[in-house]
Each structure stands twice: as structure tokens, then as C-alpha cells.
N, C-alpha and C positions, 0 to 999 in steps of 0.2 A: 437501635432504635431511632429513627429518624427523629431528631431533633422538632419540637412545637417550633411556630414561627417567634422569631426574636431579630433583635437588632444590635448589631455591634458600635458601639458610639464612641466617638471623642478620638480614635486609631487613626492614624495615618495609615492610607486604604492605597496600594497599587493599581488602579485602575489600567487600561488599557492605553491609555494619554496620558499615564502617568498617576504622580502622587496625587490625594484628594482627601478631605478630611469629611466629605459628607461621609450619614451612617451608610454602614452598610447590612441592607435587611434580606433574612436566608426564612426559606418557609419552601414544606415539600422539599425540602433536598436540592434546591436550589438557591441565586442569590437573587431573591425578589427585588419589586419593580418599588413596592412601597412601604416604607417603613410598617412593622407589626410587632404585636406581642411585648413580649419584654425587653426593656434596654440594658445591657450589660454594658458600664463603663471600661472603655478597655484605655484611658489617656496613660500615655507612656509605652505604647505600644504601636509594632507596623502588623499591618494586615498583607499578607502578600498572596499570590496565588497558590496552589499544593503545586509543590516537587513533583514532577515528572519524571522518571529515570529510565530508559531504553537501554541500560543494560548494568546486570548488577550479578555477579557474582558470591557477594559477598553473604548469601542466603547457606552456601556451603558450608560454615561454622554455625549456622543454625540447626543445619540436618543430619551431620556430623561432624560435632566437636573433637574429635579426636577419628586417626587414621583405624578406619574398619573399626567404629563404635557406631556406625549407621543400626539405628532399628526402626521404632513407628517415626515415620514421617510429619504426623500429624502434630505432634508438641513441637515441633524444629519449628512449622509454621506460622504456628500461634504466636510463639515467639519473636519472629520474622517481622510478622503484624504491628506487635508493641513497636521493636527496633526502628524499622520504616516510620512508622508514627511518630516516635518519639527524636527522629531527625526530619518533619517535617512532608514525609514522601507521600503521597495520598494515591498514586499509582506507580506502579513498580512491574517491571519486566524482567522474570530470569530468567540469566542466561544460561542455560543446560546444557552441556553438551552433548552431543551423540555423537560418540567417538572410539576408536578405536583402542584409547587409553584406557579402559575397565574402569574399576570402581565407579566413584561417583559421577566421573565423564561417562560411561559405558552406558549402550543402548536401553539395558534392562532400567538401571539407574533412572535413567529418563521415563524409563516408563511409568515408573514407581514416584514420581514426583509429580508428574498429570495427573495420578490418579489421585493421590492425596491430596493438591489442591482443589481438586473438583468435588471432594469430599469434606473439606475444612473450611468451614465459614470464616470470611476475614472480611474487616473492614477497610483496608486500604485493598484497592484495586489491583491485582498482583496476576500476572499474565506471566508464558511463557514465550521464552524465544528460542527456539533451537540452536544450536551450535553443530554445526552438518559439518562434519572431515567429510572431504572430498572423494580421499582415495577409499570410502569405506562403501566401494561401490555393490558388493552384495549384498547390503542392508539397506540402501535405498528405498526398496519395497517397504522393510517395517518402519520405518522414517518416515514414507508417505501414509502409511496406514495411521500411525499415530497424530502427525500432525491433522490432518480430518477428523480422528475421534474426538482429540484432546482441544479441535479449534481452535491452535497453534495459526495467527496471524501474522509471526515475524520469522522469519529460517534467515541465518545467515553460515556463507559457505570458508570453512577454514579448512587448513592444510598445514600442521601440526609436525607430521612428517619432518625426520632431520634429514631429507634430500642429499644435502652436501657430502654428510657422513656415509651415507648408505650406497649413495654411485659409487665412492670410493673403495667400497668395501670394507670399510671403518665401523667399531662399535661405536655408535654415538656416546654424549656424553650423559652422563643422572641416566642410564641405561637400567642398573640392579633398582635405583627408584624408584623409578616408574614400574619395573613391573614388581616391585610388593603391593602398589597401590593399586594395580592392575589383577593381582590376584596371582598370577604368572611364574613361571619361574623365568631367571634374565636371559636363559638362552631359545625359551619359549618366544618371548615376550621380543628377541631380536629377529628368531625368526619370521614374527608377524609383520614387523616391519619391515623385513627385507620382501617377502611376497607382496604388501600394498603399494612398495616402491615402484618393485618390477610390472604390478600392473597401469600406472601410470598413463601408457599410451591408450588405453581404454578410457579414461575419467574423460575429458573433452565430451563424447559425443553422450557418454550416459548421463551427464549432470545437464548436456543438455536440454535434453531429452525432459528428466526430472524439472529442471526450472522452467522449461513451458508449460509442465502440467502445475506446476506450485500455483504458478503466473495466473494460470484459467481458472485457478483454486479462488484468487483476490488474496494468493497470499504477500506479502512484502518483502523486500530478500536483497542481502544484501554481503560486503565482502568483507575480511578481516585482515589486518594488517596488512594492506596493499605499499608496497614498498615504490613504484616507481608508474608514472602516469598509463605505461601498460599494460602494469598489473590493473589499474581503474576499466581500461578501455577492455577488457578482455573479459573481466565481471559484468563491466557495464551492457554490454552485447549479450547478455544470459539473462537482460534484465535485474540483478544484482545491481542498483540504484544507490543505495545507501553504504556507503563505506567508511568503516569502524576503524576509529585507530590507526590513520596511514599513517606510515614508520617516517614518512620524509612530507617537508614541506613542497618539493616538486609530487606527489603523488595526491595531497591533498587539495593544490593548486587546480591540479588536472580533475579531480575529480569538483572542485565547485567551478571549473570553465565549463563540466559537463552538466553542469543542472544535477550533480550528485548529490543528498544531502551531506556533512561529514559530522561523525560523532568522535569528539572525545575525551578522555578519562579528566573529569575533576581532582582526582589523587596529584594530575599532572600538576594542574595548575597551582594547587595548595602546594606542591614542594617544589616548585620554581625549575622543573624542566623533566625529565623521565627519567625513572629508575633505571632503565634499560638502555640508555645511551640511544635515547629515540628524539624524534623533532618534541619540540618544548608547545604544548598546548598553550601556551602565551602567544609562541609565533605564530602558530597557525591562524588562533583568534585577532592579533595586531592583524594580517595579512586580510581580512574577513573572509577565511574559506571555513570557518568552524559552526554549523548549524543546531548543532545541540552539545551538552555535556551529560555525562553520564555517570553513575560511582564508580563502575567496575570491581575495583575489590574491597571497599570501604563506602559504606553511605552514609556519615558526618560532612566526607568531603563536598558533597553536591550544592549543600546552601555555605560551607567558607570556600568553596572556590567561587561565589557570584560574589559576596562579599572581599574575597583577594581580588576579586578583577577592580572592581569597583577604588579599593583605598591607593593600589599602584597605579592608579590615574589609566589601564588599559580602555575600560568602557565607563559607562555612567552606569550606574547601578539598575537602574529600571533595564537597560537594554542588557547587564550583566546575567538578572534574575530571570530574563528573559529566555536565556538559554537552557535554564531550566524550567521553563515553565510549557511559556507561550510557543518557542519554538520546535522544544521534543512532542509536544501535541500536532504541529501542524506537517514536521515530517512523516508520522504515521498516519496523517489527515482526520483526526479525532478534533471536532470541530463545539465540542461541548465541554471541553474544559482544557484549562492552562492560563485561562483569564479570569477577571472576575465581572463580566456582561450581565448583566440582565437576564435572567434564563438558563445562565450555566451552571454546570455541576456546581454544589456544595462545595468545593475541592480548596481549603485554603491552609495558612498555616501563621499564626499569630505569633510573634513573635517582639522581644523586650528589647527598646532599643538603645537600653544603656549597656547591657551583655551579648545583646543579640543570642540570646538563650531560646526557643521552642520554649514556646510556652504552654502551648496547644494546638492541637494538628484536628480539624473537620472532614471526614473524607466522606463525598457523597453523603452531605447531611447529619452524617455521624459524626460523633468527638470521639475519635480514635487515641487521642494524647492530650490528658491533661492535667499538668501540677505546678506545685508551690502557689504562691499567691493567688495565680491565676484561677486555680482549683476556688477560691474562696469567692471570688467574683462571678463566677458562674451559679455557683450553689447558695 
């Protein structure tokens, strides 16, 4: 239920032009222009635009806490809603694979997640990003049908096949573990990988056709793990303008030079570098090549990364917070969120100044998280 009109007072409010001490009125699920309703004293707190996460796969732990333990996805999405809200996230894009890897990354599971998301009411605005493995060309029609039925507005092209090993006729590392996750025997899984690799020559034409269709449908396209400027140019030519997790500073710079938004992982920032020995997100940010940070595999790091960037002197806090709020919104063309202008969706997070803990989250004018002393102030 949307909150009745109220005014959040005595907090530091991050507006588009910086922090101010003016009250923040809310009414009818929006930021209002005039003070209205009951005033809530938020002395000692910051009010920040709600976090917008354009790529998170941490939800996999909610819908399948152990290998093979998937059951009803609905309760997992309900738990996810609570987790996202506790971390200040008001818009979450769930990065769901459509892959030969099977299991939770297979096409059937993608169908199940989309179905559950259409049936389970959540306060957080949850959407799906489909991560399409490009060599899965026989499944392109199924993917297109799912995208259209589920209203998926963001598709990213992935290629996780171990081409180097397959080209050499060698069994790739971790094959047995992958096979078990997919529900296949190691031999049948290896045979599938070889068959997919053998069809690499068919991919460019088929992918170009699919990309053109998706663009005509208004779907935003991106690529994953670009390694070189040539990689980025190839996907740009397909209309895949968003560069997720470029692996080198060269690839990130090429994306930036071509006007393509670059998304980097917040865990990379918090750790101070990539866990996989790839480019440091901080280096990409310092070079001015990063447009948004995403949670990747850990939701708490989204807000932690913004504070870390400010603490380390890499960016002023307002600019750091923009990487997780207004700038992700701009990447997706969402003008109604990511900022606290009058008329915007009432998407905001209330953070305790002294501890930086999330005390409350409001998404679309509804309370999605309220804890501790903050609950007393509201109630």
C-alpha cells in the first residue's frame, strides 16, 4: 500500500544538484512539490535516491540455496524482495541465463523465473535481463518468444564456451562439475560443447538477424566480458551498445569512445580489484569510462562501493552515488527514477550517517524495509 502524504524532515537529502537540508515531501508514490501530511524527524540520517541494479545474479541463492534444491521459485522471490530492500535497492534487474549450461542457467529455468516473477507481487521493481549464450542458435526462437511474452527489455549476449580447449580437442577444466549442475553426464556434456563449438561459423549471421529483430522490438542489447576494442566494435555493429564487465581497460576505453555505456561490478570496487585477475573497476572509474556499477553476485556491495569510492578519494560522494542511481537509470532510459526531483517515483533509501546502515527503503511510495529505531520514528 502506498504511503499517505508525509514529509521527511531534518535529514541531509541528496538532490540532483547536491545535498540540501530542505524537507522531502512524498505523496501518491511520488516526490511531492509541497510539504504535506505528517512530518517525520530524520535527524542523523541521509536520504539518498534508491539504488538501481542493472545486473544482479545473487538471486540464484534465493531460488535454489543448494544444487538441485530448486522448488517453488515464488517464496525465493519473496525472500529476494526483502533482501534487496534491506540493501536499499528499489529497482533490480535479475541477470538470468539462457544457456547451454543447463540447470539454473538453462532455458527452462529462465521460463520458470519469468513465470514466477509475473505471479509474485513484490515491492521492489524487479525485471529480467536475459543472458543469451550466442552459440545456442537452435534455441533463438524460444528465447525470442520468451522475451516477447515476458516483456523482457534487456538482453545481453554471452559466450562462455571454452573455445580454446574445444579447438584443441581437449576436455575443458571443471567439465565434470558443469555437467553435474546441468544434469548431464560428463561425456554427454562434453559432446554438447563440441557440437556447439563446431557451429561457430553460423553464429554471426544468425545473431545479427536476432539482434535486428530485438532492436525493432525496442529491446536494449549488450555484450558481456569484452576483452578488446575489436570485441566491442563487433557487438556495437549488432546494436549491442551496453558493455558489461569489459575485462581490460582497452575494451572499456573503446566502449567509452564509441558512446557505449560501461557497467562494472561493485564487488570489484569493494575488493579493490577483480577476483578473476581482470581490470580493476576503480581504474575504469578513475579513467572516466564507467557509467554504472552493478551488484553482480553480492547485493550489499552496491551501496558499499559508492561509499568506498568516496572514502578513497576516487569520486566525490554525490558522483559515486550517481553510479548506482541516476546513471544506471540513464543507461536504460528511465526518467522517472534514480533522482529525487519533484514528480519522480518515491524510490529512496534512508541511511544512518554514523553507521551507514540502511534504516529504511521506500520503493514506489511503499515501505519495503524499515528496521530498528527508524521504525519507531515512522510508527
